[in-house]
VMD Tcl script that builds the backbone (N, CA, C; Angstrom):
set m [mol new atoms 432]
animate dup $m
set s [atomselect $m all]
$s set {name element resname resid chain x y z} {
  {N N MET 1 A -22.647 -35.557 117.842}
  {CA C MET 1 A -22.214 -36.889 117.494}
  {C C MET 1 A -20.923 -37.179 118.263}
  {N N LYS 2 A -20.851 -38.353 118.870}
  {CA C LYS 2 A -19.673 -38.749 119.647}
  {C C LYS 2 A -18.639 -39.422 118.750}
  {N N SER 3 A -17.372 -39.196 119.084}
  {CA C SER 3 A -16.269 -39.785 118.351}
  {C C SER 3 A -16.178 -41.278 118.635}
  {N N GLN 4 A -15.699 -42.025 117.646}
  {CA C GLN 4 A -15.477 -43.456 117.832}
  {C C GLN 4 A -14.228 -43.709 118.668}
  {N N TYR 5 A -13.397 -42.695 118.829}
  {CA C TYR 5 A -12.083 -42.886 119.441}
  {C C TYR 5 A -11.960 -42.284 120.834}
  {N N GLY 6 A -13.024 -42.032 121.489}
  {CA C GLY 6 A -12.958 -41.505 122.841}
  {C C GLY 6 A -14.272 -40.858 123.217}
  {N N ASP 7 A -14.335 -40.385 124.446}
  {CA C ASP 7 A -15.558 -39.778 124.962}
  {C C ASP 7 A -15.536 -38.272 124.668}
  {N N ARG 8 A -15.640 -37.934 123.422}
  {CA C ARG 8 A -15.647 -36.536 123.003}
  {C C ARG 8 A -16.487 -36.401 121.736}
  {N N GLU 9 A -16.832 -35.157 121.420}
  {CA C GLU 9 A -17.586 -34.902 120.193}
  {C C GLU 9 A -16.644 -34.903 118.996}
  {N N THR 10 A -17.190 -35.199 117.832}
  {CA C THR 10 A -16.367 -35.164 116.622}
  {C C THR 10 A -16.012 -33.714 116.299}
  {N N LEU 11 A -14.989 -33.533 115.490}
  {CA C LEU 11 A -14.563 -32.198 115.091}
  {C C LEU 11 A -15.679 -31.473 114.361}
  {N N GLY 12 A -16.393 -32.170 113.489}
  {CA C GLY 12 A -17.503 -31.554 112.756}
  {C C GLY 12 A -18.569 -31.014 113.686}
  {N N THR 13 A -18.905 -31.772 114.731}
  {CA C THR 13 A -19.893 -31.327 115.707}
  {C C THR 13 A -19.390 -30.111 116.459}
  {N N GLN 14 A -18.128 -30.109 116.823}
  {CA C GLN 14 A -17.540 -28.969 117.528}
  {C C GLN 14 A -17.573 -27.714 116.655}
  {N N LEU 15 A -17.209 -27.868 115.376}
  {CA C LEU 15 A -17.228 -26.730 114.459}
  {C C LEU 15 A -18.634 -26.176 114.283}
  {N N LEU 16 A -19.609 -27.053 114.126}
  {CA C LEU 16 A -20.982 -26.626 113.946}
  {C C LEU 16 A -21.502 -25.877 115.172}
  {N N LYS 17 A -21.192 -26.373 116.364}
  {CA C LYS 17 A -21.618 -25.689 117.595}
  {C C LYS 17 A -20.985 -24.310 117.709}
  {N N THR 18 A -19.690 -24.223 117.404}
  {CA C THR 18 A -18.990 -22.944 117.470}
  {C C THR 18 A -19.600 -21.960 116.487}
  {N N TYR 19 A -19.884 -22.423 115.288}
  {CA C TYR 19 A -20.482 -21.575 114.264}
  {C C TYR 19 A -21.859 -21.085 114.713}
  {N N GLU 20 A -22.690 -21.976 115.247}
  {CA C GLU 20 A -24.035 -21.600 115.695}
  {C C GLU 20 A -23.982 -20.592 116.843}
  {N N GLU 21 A -23.041 -20.779 117.778}
  {CA C GLU 21 A -22.894 -19.839 118.895}
  {C C GLU 21 A -22.463 -18.461 118.388}
  {N N HIS 22 A -21.540 -18.446 117.436}
  {CA C HIS 22 A -21.078 -17.178 116.879}
  {C C HIS 22 A -22.224 -16.462 116.175}
  {N N MET 23 A -23.034 -17.181 115.424}
  {CA C MET 23 A -24.136 -16.559 114.692}
  {C C MET 23 A -25.196 -15.987 115.626}
  {N N LYS 24 A -25.381 -16.592 116.811}
  {CA C LYS 24 A -26.337 -16.057 117.781}
  {C C LYS 24 A -25.836 -14.738 118.354}
  {N N SER 25 A -24.529 -14.654 118.620}
  {CA C SER 25 A -23.976 -13.467 119.260}
  {C C SER 25 A -23.714 -12.325 118.287}
  {N N SER 26 A -23.397 -12.619 117.036}
  {CA C SER 26 A -23.136 -11.552 116.064}
  {C C SER 26 A -23.619 -11.976 114.683}
  {N N PRO 27 A -24.937 -11.877 114.450}
  {CA C PRO 27 A -25.468 -12.287 113.139}
  {C C PRO 27 A -24.947 -11.378 112.024}
  {N N ILE 28 A -24.890 -11.920 110.827}
  {CA C ILE 28 A -24.428 -11.171 109.669}
  {C C ILE 28 A -25.584 -10.317 109.147}
  {N N GLU 29 A -25.307 -9.042 108.920}
  {CA C GLU 29 A -26.311 -8.134 108.374}
  {C C GLU 29 A -26.492 -8.408 106.878}
  {N N ALA 30 A -27.674 -8.111 106.368}
  {CA C ALA 30 A -27.950 -8.315 104.944}
  {C C ALA 30 A -26.971 -7.506 104.103}
  {N N GLY 31 A -26.388 -8.129 103.109}
  {CA C GLY 31 A -25.452 -7.457 102.220}
  {C C GLY 31 A -24.018 -7.447 102.704}
  {N N GLU 32 A -23.813 -7.621 103.999}
  {CA C GLU 32 A -22.467 -7.575 104.577}
  {C C GLU 32 A -21.581 -8.679 104.019}
  {N N LEU 33 A -22.120 -9.874 103.950}
  {CA C LEU 33 A -21.357 -11.014 103.458}
  {C C LEU 33 A -20.986 -10.837 101.984}
  {N N ALA 34 A -21.946 -10.395 101.183}
  {CA C ALA 34 A -21.682 -10.206 99.752}
  {C C ALA 34 A -20.633 -9.118 99.533}
  {N N HIS 35 A -20.719 -8.041 100.298}
  {CA C HIS 35 A -19.760 -6.944 100.150}
  {C C HIS 35 A -18.345 -7.399 100.493}
  {N N GLU 36 A -18.193 -8.038 101.632}
  {CA C GLU 36 A -16.872 -8.508 102.061}
  {C C GLU 36 A -16.365 -9.617 101.134}
  {N N GLY 37 A -17.268 -10.495 100.707}
  {CA C GLY 37 A -16.878 -11.563 99.792}
  {C C GLY 37 A -16.394 -11.016 98.464}
  {N N GLY 38 A -17.052 -9.969 97.974}
  {CA C GLY 38 A -16.643 -9.347 96.718}
  {C C GLY 38 A -15.264 -8.722 96.817}
  {N N LYS 39 A -14.978 -8.057 97.936}
  {CA C LYS 39 A -13.654 -7.456 98.125}
  {C C LYS 39 A -12.581 -8.542 98.170}
  {N N SER 40 A -12.876 -9.613 98.869}
  {CA C SER 40 A -11.926 -10.718 98.996}
  {C C SER 40 A -11.690 -11.378 97.641}
  {N N TYR 41 A -12.745 -11.581 96.879}
  {CA C TYR 41 A -12.653 -12.188 95.547}
  {C C TYR 41 A -11.743 -11.350 94.651}
  {N N MET 42 A -11.984 -10.044 94.616}
  {CA C MET 42 A -11.191 -9.179 93.742}
  {C C MET 42 A -9.732 -9.126 94.192}
  {N N LYS 43 A -9.508 -9.146 95.485}
  {CA C LYS 43 A -8.133 -9.145 95.996}
  {C C LYS 43 A -7.399 -10.411 95.544}
  {N N MET 44 A -8.066 -11.556 95.651}
  {CA C MET 44 A -7.441 -12.812 95.227}
  {C C MET 44 A -7.228 -12.842 93.711}
  {N N LEU 45 A -8.156 -12.255 92.949}
  {CA C LEU 45 A -8.003 -12.203 91.493}
  {C C LEU 45 A -6.776 -11.370 91.127}
  {N N ILE 46 A -6.636 -10.210 91.739}
  {CA C ILE 46 A -5.484 -9.343 91.457}
  {C C ILE 46 A -4.183 -10.017 91.878}
  {N N GLU 47 A -4.186 -10.700 93.018}
  {CA C GLU 47 A -2.987 -11.424 93.457}
  {C C GLU 47 A -2.614 -12.519 92.455}
  {N N THR 48 A -3.607 -13.195 91.903}
  {CA C THR 48 A -3.342 -14.252 90.920}
  {C C THR 48 A -2.739 -13.652 89.655}
  {N N VAL 49 A -3.264 -12.505 89.218}
  {CA C VAL 49 A -2.699 -11.834 88.042}
  {C C VAL 49 A -1.252 -11.434 88.318}
  {N N GLU 50 A -1.008 -10.860 89.493}
  {CA C GLU 50 A 0.355 -10.427 89.838}
  {C C GLU 50 A 1.308 -11.612 89.949}
  {N N ASP 51 A 0.826 -12.721 90.488}
  {CA C ASP 51 A 1.667 -13.917 90.619}
  {C C ASP 51 A 2.064 -14.504 89.262}
  {N N HIS 52 A 1.299 -14.189 88.219}
  {CA C HIS 52 A 1.553 -14.766 86.895}
  {C C HIS 52 A 1.941 -13.700 85.874}
  {N N ARG 53 A 2.475 -12.587 86.322}
  {CA C ARG 53 A 2.866 -11.522 85.386}
  {C C ARG 53 A 4.045 -11.925 84.504}
  {N N ASN 54 A 4.724 -13.010 84.865}
  {CA C ASN 54 A 5.828 -13.502 84.031}
  {C C ASN 54 A 5.340 -14.245 82.786}
  {N N ILE 55 A 4.062 -14.607 82.736}
  {CA C ILE 55 A 3.512 -15.270 81.549}
  {C C ILE 55 A 3.370 -14.220 80.452}
  {N N ARG 56 A 3.955 -14.504 79.310}
  {CA C ARG 56 A 3.880 -13.567 78.189}
  {C C ARG 56 A 2.620 -13.847 77.386}
  {N N GLY 57 A 1.880 -12.813 77.136}
  {CA C GLY 57 A 0.700 -12.964 76.301}
  {C C GLY 57 A -0.552 -13.322 77.082}
  {N N ILE 58 A -1.361 -14.168 76.454}
  {CA C ILE 58 A -2.709 -14.466 76.948}
  {C C ILE 58 A -2.727 -15.721 77.807}
  {N N TYR 59 A -3.496 -15.653 78.892}
  {CA C TYR 59 A -3.804 -16.830 79.695}
  {C C TYR 59 A -5.165 -16.611 80.355}
  {N N TYR 60 A -5.661 -17.597 81.049}
  {CA C TYR 60 A -6.986 -17.543 81.665}
  {C C TYR 60 A -6.874 -17.858 83.149}
  {N N ILE 61 A -7.759 -17.251 83.915}
  {CA C ILE 61 A -7.861 -17.571 85.341}
  {C C ILE 61 A -9.217 -18.211 85.558}
  {N N GLN 62 A -9.176 -19.419 86.054}
  {CA C GLN 62 A -10.379 -20.203 86.319}
  {C C GLN 62 A -10.671 -20.069 87.813}
  {N N VAL 63 A -11.887 -19.650 88.160}
  {CA C VAL 63 A -12.272 -19.447 89.558}
  {C C VAL 63 A -13.383 -20.433 89.905}
  {N N ILE 64 A -13.087 -21.278 90.896}
  {CA C ILE 64 A -14.046 -22.307 91.299}
  {C C ILE 64 A -14.437 -22.060 92.755}
  {N N PRO 65 A -15.737 -21.840 93.027}
  {CA C PRO 65 A -16.152 -21.657 94.420}
  {C C PRO 65 A -16.242 -22.994 95.140}
  {N N LYS 66 A -15.923 -22.990 96.406}
  {CA C LYS 66 A -16.011 -24.188 97.244}
  {C C LYS 66 A -16.877 -23.836 98.436}
  {N N LYS 67 A -17.931 -24.601 98.653}
  {CA C LYS 67 A -18.846 -24.357 99.760}
  {C C LYS 67 A -18.606 -25.377 100.860}
  {N N GLU 68 A -18.503 -24.891 102.071}
  {CA C GLU 68 A -18.277 -25.775 103.221}
  {C C GLU 68 A -19.615 -26.235 103.782}
  {N N LEU 69 A -19.832 -27.525 103.760}
  {CA C LEU 69 A -21.111 -28.083 104.198}
  {C C LEU 69 A -21.349 -27.906 105.694}
  {N N TYR 70 A -20.274 -27.899 106.499}
  {CA C TYR 70 A -20.462 -27.789 107.947}
  {C C TYR 70 A -21.097 -26.457 108.325}
  {N N ALA 71 A -20.977 -25.457 107.475}
  {CA C ALA 71 A -21.520 -24.138 107.778}
  {C C ALA 71 A -22.826 -23.887 107.023}
  {N N GLY 72 A -23.486 -24.933 106.630}
  {CA C GLY 72 A -24.760 -24.783 105.930}
  {C C GLY 72 A -24.612 -24.034 104.611}
  {N N ASN 73 A -23.502 -24.272 103.900}
  {CA C ASN 73 A -23.175 -23.616 102.631}
  {C C ASN 73 A -23.020 -22.103 102.763}
  {N N ARG 74 A -22.835 -21.606 103.998}
  {CA C ARG 74 A -22.626 -20.174 104.187}
  {C C ARG 74 A -21.157 -19.797 104.076}
  {N N ALA 75 A -20.260 -20.753 104.279}
  {CA C ALA 75 A -18.825 -20.487 104.159}
  {C C ALA 75 A -18.387 -20.854 102.751}
  {N N ILE 76 A -17.996 -19.850 102.000}
  {CA C ILE 76 A -17.588 -20.060 100.620}
  {C C ILE 76 A -16.179 -19.501 100.446}
  {N N TYR 77 A -15.325 -20.269 99.838}
  {CA C TYR 77 A -14.030 -19.733 99.448}
  {C C TYR 77 A -13.796 -20.079 97.992}
  {N N PHE 78 A -12.869 -19.361 97.385}
  {CA C PHE 78 A -12.626 -19.507 95.954}
  {C C PHE 78 A -11.227 -20.027 95.702}
  {N N ARG 79 A -11.128 -20.901 94.711}
  {CA C ARG 79 A -9.823 -21.388 94.262}
  {C C ARG 79 A -9.549 -20.776 92.899}
  {N N PHE 80 A -8.376 -20.175 92.753}
  {CA C PHE 80 A -7.977 -19.493 91.522}
  {C C PHE 80 A -6.866 -20.296 90.853}
  {N N PHE 81 A -7.052 -20.607 89.563}
  {CA C PHE 81 A -6.064 -21.359 88.801}
  {C C PHE 81 A -5.747 -20.607 87.508}
  {N N ALA 82 A -4.466 -20.419 87.224}
  {CA C ALA 82 A -4.057 -19.821 85.949}
  {C C ALA 82 A -3.764 -20.946 84.969}
  {N N ARG 83 A -4.155 -20.745 83.725}
  {CA C ARG 83 A -3.903 -21.756 82.693}
  {C C ARG 83 A -3.783 -21.078 81.332}
  {N N ARG 84 A -3.039 -21.710 80.437}
  {CA C ARG 84 A -2.801 -21.159 79.102}
  {C C ARG 84 A -4.017 -21.269 78.190}
  {N N SER 85 A -4.718 -22.380 78.253}
  {CA C SER 85 A -5.859 -22.594 77.353}
  {C C SER 85 A -7.159 -22.201 78.045}
  {N N GLU 86 A -8.117 -21.772 77.230}
  {CA C GLU 86 A -9.419 -21.404 77.786}
  {C C GLU 86 A -10.168 -22.665 78.186}
  {N N PRO 87 A -10.629 -22.728 79.441}
  {CA C PRO 87 A -11.366 -23.925 79.866}
  {C C PRO 87 A -12.737 -24.011 79.192}
  {N N LEU 88 A -13.246 -25.224 79.095}
  {CA C LEU 88 A -14.599 -25.419 78.593}
  {C C LEU 88 A -15.584 -24.815 79.582}
  {N N MET 89 A -16.716 -24.385 79.078}
  {CA C MET 89 A -17.742 -23.816 79.958}
  {C C MET 89 A -18.241 -24.874 80.915}
  {N N GLU 90 A -18.268 -24.518 82.184}
  {CA C GLU 90 A -18.823 -25.378 83.228}
  {C C GLU 90 A -19.672 -24.525 84.142}
  {N N ASP 91 A -20.685 -25.136 84.722}
  {CA C ASP 91 A -21.515 -24.387 85.657}
  {C C ASP 91 A -20.737 -24.139 86.952}
  {N N ASP 92 A -21.170 -23.151 87.694}
  {CA C ASP 92 A -20.585 -22.805 88.991}
  {C C ASP 92 A -19.101 -22.443 88.857}
  {N N MET 93 A -18.789 -21.609 87.877}
  {CA C MET 93 A -17.395 -21.245 87.627}
  {C C MET 93 A -17.319 -19.889 86.925}
  {N N ASP 94 A -16.226 -19.159 87.190}
  {CA C ASP 94 A -15.910 -17.924 86.479}
  {C C ASP 94 A -14.611 -18.146 85.721}
  {N N VAL 95 A -14.486 -17.506 84.564}
  {CA C VAL 95 A -13.235 -17.546 83.814}
  {C C VAL 95 A -12.895 -16.116 83.387}
  {N N TRP 96 A -11.673 -15.718 83.706}
  {CA C TRP 96 A -11.159 -14.393 83.366}
  {C C TRP 96 A -10.104 -14.525 82.275}
  {N N TYR 97 A -10.141 -13.616 81.323}
  {CA C TYR 97 A -9.158 -13.512 80.248}
  {C C TYR 97 A -8.107 -12.500 80.700}
  {N N VAL 98 A -6.824 -12.858 80.569}
  {CA C VAL 98 A -5.740 -11.953 80.944}
  {C C VAL 98 A -4.759 -11.870 79.782}
  {N N ASN 99 A -4.411 -10.654 79.405}
  {CA C ASN 99 A -3.386 -10.441 78.383}
  {C C ASN 99 A -2.316 -9.556 79.011}
  {N N ASN 100 A -1.177 -10.136 79.341}
  {CA C ASN 100 A -0.112 -9.374 79.989}
  {C C ASN 100 A 0.549 -8.365 79.058}
  {N N LYS 101 A 0.491 -8.591 77.749}
  {CA C LYS 101 A 1.105 -7.639 76.804}
  {C C LYS 101 A 0.333 -6.330 76.758}
  {N N THR 102 A -0.997 -6.431 76.758}
  {CA C THR 102 A -1.843 -5.233 76.659}
  {C C THR 102 A -2.412 -4.799 78.005}
  {N N CYS 103 A -2.095 -5.541 79.074}
  {CA C CYS 103 A -2.614 -5.269 80.430}
  {C C CYS 103 A -4.139 -5.316 80.464}
  {N N GLU 104 A -4.704 -6.267 79.745}
  {CA C GLU 104 A -6.157 -6.409 79.683}
  {C C GLU 104 A -6.609 -7.536 80.603}
  {N N LEU 105 A -7.655 -7.256 81.371}
  {CA C LEU 105 A -8.297 -8.238 82.238}
  {C C LEU 105 A -9.793 -8.083 82.033}
  {N N ARG 106 A -10.460 -9.174 81.637}
  {CA C ARG 106 A -11.911 -9.092 81.444}
  {C C ARG 106 A -12.547 -10.434 81.819}
  {N N LEU 107 A -13.784 -10.355 82.225}
  {CA C LEU 107 A -14.539 -11.559 82.542}
  {C C LEU 107 A -14.950 -12.218 81.238}
  {N N GLU 108 A -14.465 -13.425 81.022}
  {CA C GLU 108 A -14.789 -14.160 79.798}
  {C C GLU 108 A -16.193 -14.750 79.893}
  {N N TRP 109 A -16.486 -15.404 81.004}
  {CA C TRP 109 A -17.830 -15.889 81.301}
  {C C TRP 109 A -17.944 -16.274 82.769}
  {N N SER 110 A -19.176 -16.300 83.250}
  {CA C SER 110 A -19.466 -16.658 84.639}
  {C C SER 110 A -20.813 -17.364 84.669}
  {N N LEU 111 A -20.828 -18.554 85.225}
  {CA C LEU 111 A -22.075 -19.315 85.273}
  {C C LEU 111 A -22.429 -19.688 86.711}
  {N N PRO 112 A -23.706 -19.576 87.070}
  {CA C PRO 112 A -24.139 -20.080 88.369}
  {C C PRO 112 A -24.227 -21.613 88.317}
  {N N HIS 113 A -24.610 -22.206 89.417}
  {CA C HIS 113 A -24.834 -23.653 89.440}
  {C C HIS 113 A -25.982 -23.976 88.480}
  {N N TRP 114 A -25.905 -25.121 87.807}
  {CA C TRP 114 A -26.912 -25.482 86.792}
  {C C TRP 114 A -28.334 -25.480 87.356}
  {N N SER 115 A -28.478 -25.766 88.648}
  {CA C SER 115 A -29.821 -25.821 89.247}
  {C C SER 115 A -30.471 -24.434 89.316}
  {N N GLU 116 A -29.710 -23.373 89.107}
  {CA C GLU 116 A -30.244 -22.013 89.144}
  {C C GLU 116 A -30.533 -21.442 87.760}
  {N N PHE 117 A -30.173 -22.151 86.707}
  {CA C PHE 117 A -30.341 -21.634 85.342}
  {C C PHE 117 A -31.773 -21.212 85.049}
  {N N ASP 118 A -32.732 -22.075 85.342}
  {CA C ASP 118 A -34.127 -21.784 84.996}
  {C C ASP 118 A -34.670 -20.576 85.749}
  {N N ILE 119 A -34.152 -20.323 86.939}
  {CA C ILE 119 A -34.581 -19.140 87.701}
  {C C ILE 119 A -34.217 -17.875 86.923}
  {N N PHE 120 A -33.012 -17.839 86.373}
  {CA C PHE 120 A -32.567 -16.681 85.598}
  {C C PHE 120 A -33.314 -16.585 84.269}
  {N N LEU 121 A -33.557 -17.737 83.650}
  {CA C LEU 121 A -34.191 -17.728 82.332}
  {C C LEU 121 A -35.684 -17.415 82.387}
  {N N ARG 122 A -36.314 -17.591 83.554}
  {CA C ARG 122 A -37.735 -17.256 83.687}
  {C C ARG 122 A -37.976 -15.764 83.524}
  {N N ASN 123 A -37.026 -14.949 84.003}
  {CA C ASN 123 A -37.149 -13.491 83.931}
  {C C ASN 123 A -35.860 -12.899 83.365}
  {N N PRO 124 A -35.580 -13.141 82.101}
  {CA C PRO 124 A -34.296 -12.711 81.540}
  {C C PRO 124 A -34.075 -11.200 81.561}
  {N N ASP 125 A -35.157 -10.417 81.497}
  {CA C ASP 125 A -35.004 -8.958 81.484}
  {C C ASP 125 A -34.559 -8.400 82.833}
  {N N GLU 126 A -34.690 -9.178 83.872}
  {CA C GLU 126 A -34.305 -8.721 85.213}
  {C C GLU 126 A -32.850 -9.040 85.549}
  {N N HIS 127 A -32.153 -9.710 84.639}
  {CA C HIS 127 A -30.778 -10.134 84.919}
  {C C HIS 127 A -29.831 -9.618 83.840}
  {N N ASP 128 A -28.568 -9.659 84.141}
  {CA C ASP 128 A -27.544 -9.202 83.213}
  {C C ASP 128 A -27.659 -9.952 81.891}
  {N N LYS 129 A -27.630 -9.206 80.789}
  {CA C LYS 129 A -27.802 -9.830 79.468}
  {C C LYS 129 A -26.662 -10.799 79.152}
  {N N ASN 130 A -25.453 -10.524 79.637}
  {CA C ASN 130 A -24.345 -11.458 79.411}
  {C C ASN 130 A -24.574 -12.775 80.145}
  {N N LEU 131 A -25.076 -12.696 81.359}
  {CA C LEU 131 A -25.356 -13.921 82.118}
  {C C LEU 131 A -26.365 -14.796 81.369}
  {N N ILE 132 A -27.416 -14.183 80.860}
  {CA C ILE 132 A -28.430 -14.933 80.105}
  {C C ILE 132 A -27.797 -15.541 78.848}
  {N N LYS 133 A -26.962 -14.762 78.153}
  {CA C LYS 133 A -26.279 -15.250 76.948}
  {C C LYS 133 A -25.389 -16.449 77.290}
  {N N TRP 134 A -24.638 -16.374 78.397}
  {CA C TRP 134 A -23.744 -17.466 78.795}
  {C C TRP 134 A -24.523 -18.722 79.171}
  {N N ILE 135 A -25.635 -18.543 79.881}
  {CA C ILE 135 A -26.459 -19.701 80.266}
  {C C ILE 135 A -27.007 -20.385 79.016}
  {N N LEU 136 A -27.539 -19.602 78.075}
  {CA C LEU 136 A -28.093 -20.179 76.848}
  {C C LEU 136 A -27.008 -20.879 76.030}
  {N N LYS 137 A -25.831 -20.285 75.957}
  {CA C LYS 137 A -24.722 -20.917 75.241}
  {C C LYS 137 A -24.339 -22.244 75.886}
  {N N TYR 138 A -24.271 -22.258 77.215}
  {CA C TYR 138 A -23.928 -23.484 77.932}
  {C C TYR 138 A -24.978 -24.568 77.694}
  {N N LYS 139 A -26.245 -24.186 77.800}
  {CA C LYS 139 A -27.321 -25.167 77.604}
  {C C LYS 139 A -27.284 -25.733 76.171}
  {N N LYS 140 A -26.981 -24.892 75.204}
  {CA C LYS 140 A -26.889 -25.343 73.819}
  {C C LYS 140 A -25.731 -26.324 73.660}
  {N N MET 141 A -24.601 -26.040 74.302}
  {CA C MET 141 A -23.444 -26.950 74.253}
  {C C MET 141 A -23.802 -28.306 74.859}
  {N N GLN 142 A -24.609 -28.312 75.904}
  {CA C GLN 142 A -24.965 -29.556 76.589}
  {C C GLN 142 A -25.922 -30.406 75.760}
  {N N GLU 143 A -26.653 -29.781 74.844}
  {CA C GLU 143 A -27.603 -30.520 73.996}
  {C C GLU 143 A -26.889 -31.367 72.948}
  {N N ARG 144 A -25.683 -31.013 72.615}
  {CA C ARG 144 A -24.945 -31.733 71.558}
  {C C ARG 144 A -24.549 -33.099 71.977}
}
mol reanalyze $m
mol bondsrecalc $m
mol representation Tube
mol addrep $m
């Protein structure tokens, strides 16, 4: 796509071409992205906990994934937010419970995008029982 402001391609077109060229020369191996993404996620989670160690008592870390459309939803980054109150359940989000007094960190809940719920519920025995419990709880909340 050509820019309206000169005889050049738009930035989005340039980014897409660069991404496609990179993928031809060094494709991602199966599992590689998930492994590296998991390490990065945990590193950012620990950094968020360390950045908020001055909070006394209990707080929550809300993790929201952001998908970049220019990369065909293959580029995902996470935004981490600390907050005092527990957020309401939302799809496509993780929430971590943190207690600085007891040094406790646990996953409070994690939901996929709502469009994936039925895939998990079709075969509940093949998926984590907590994930199924969280999906059912969310769906029940939405019925009200």
